[in-house]
C-alpha angles and dihedrals in degrees: 000000000000116000112228116220114289112252130198099250134189114259086237092060104104100187142066123208122223145165125229108212095193094056093026091226136126120244139200118209122197141151116253129215091274090057091250120138111240126195119198128186114232135185125246095265093054090044090052090050092050090045092053090048089052092048090050089051090052090049091051091048091053092048090049094049096045106034111025122076112237102196126094112251119222129176094259091052091050091051091051091053098046115123095211107035117207116257115242121231090250092053091047091052092046090051092050092049091048091049091051091048090050091050090051091047091050091049089056091060124095116271092253095051092044093051093047095047092048091048094047102041105026103029094038094230120158123240088250093053091050092046092049093049092049096039097237138108126283088237091059091050092048093048092047092050092048091050090048091052090050090053091048090051091049092050092047092041092230 
């Protein structure tokens, strides 16, 4: 009897396909209810049907292994895997306090630095756009913004 190639089968698959060279017939081997191994000769059509079932099983096994998550998912695991994690109340309060401190620090700047920092960071204007609107060089705008940031850092003690 010729052994057909070993296939990775589902544990629920109760049969094994074979080919008997002497009789030139296909066989199906399985264990019956009495735990005895039975071998039955089958024709080509039945063999093809069993073969296609086995190939479908293999396909399902591969899909399961590659594409389906196998771990149990609990609420704490879902929270760990979140892309945007929820902000705690403490973090929210800290953020609001920091924003207020930044507003106060910006208010303590000169009018020119304040205007340039607001334009650059909050209105998304480029250094060139700010320089063109104020009639000065890009270098002056950049230097003014950098000095303003240094003053804000000093006031916030960052």
